[in-house]
N, C-alpha and C positions, 0 to 999 in steps of 0.2 A: 570490522564493524561491531562484532560481537564483543570483542575487548573493550571498546570505547563504551558501549553501552553498560558492561558490568563495572567499568570504572565509574561511570557516573553514578549507577546505583549505589556503589560503595561509599561514595562521597556523600550522597543524600541519606544514606543511612547513618553514617557517623555524625552529620549535622543534626538529624532528628534525635540522636541519642544525647547530644550535647545540650540541646534545647529542652529536653525532658529532665534535665537534673533538678532535683528539688532541693538545692543547696541555699538559695535566697530565704526560703521559708525559716529555715534553721536559725536564721538571724535573730528571730524574735524571742529566742531563749536565753539571750544574754541577760544578766541580771540588773543593768543599769540602762536608763534612757533618758536622752536629753530632750527636755520638753520646753516649749515656748510659743509664743504667738503663732508662727508659722508652721510649726511642726504637729499640732493636734495633738490628740491622746491616742496611744500611749507615747507618740514621738519617736526619735530615732533610737532604738534598742539595738544599738551595735557595739555595746561597751562591755567588756569583761570586768573592769575594775571601775571603782569610784574615781580614781584619780585620772583614768583615760577620758572618763565623761566630762570631769571638770576641765581638763586639758581643752577638749574639743567645745566646751559651752563657754570658755573664756572669750570675752569680746563680742559675743553674737547674741547676748540678750536671751540666754537659754538658762534653764536650770537642771539638775540632775536628780532624778527620783528613781526609786525602785522599779522595775519592770512588773507590772501587776500579772501578767501572763505567768512569768517566772516566780512571782511570790504564790500565785495559786498553784502552780505544779508543785511546789515545795510542800505546801500544806497538804495537798492530796496524797503525796508519797508517804509522808510521815505517818498518816493515819493514827488510829488508836489501837493500843495494844490490850487485848483482853485477856484475862488469866483467869483460869479455873482452878479454885482451891478446894 
């Protein structure tokens, strides 16, 4: 009985660890989004290249644009370099 309880607890712990994975949130960091009437804004931002986005948008009445979140992150990372002379 004790072994069965431990096995059930191990399976539940593995399931909880799998469900707590934050991987889907990282999909918003891709640079291109397919946008259209049904996708809203920013749309489906799961494309690494413009060609991938265009291929997916073809025939679906969607257009490809730059991901506003990724563009904002790029601007914030660059920052301004100040020099003391």
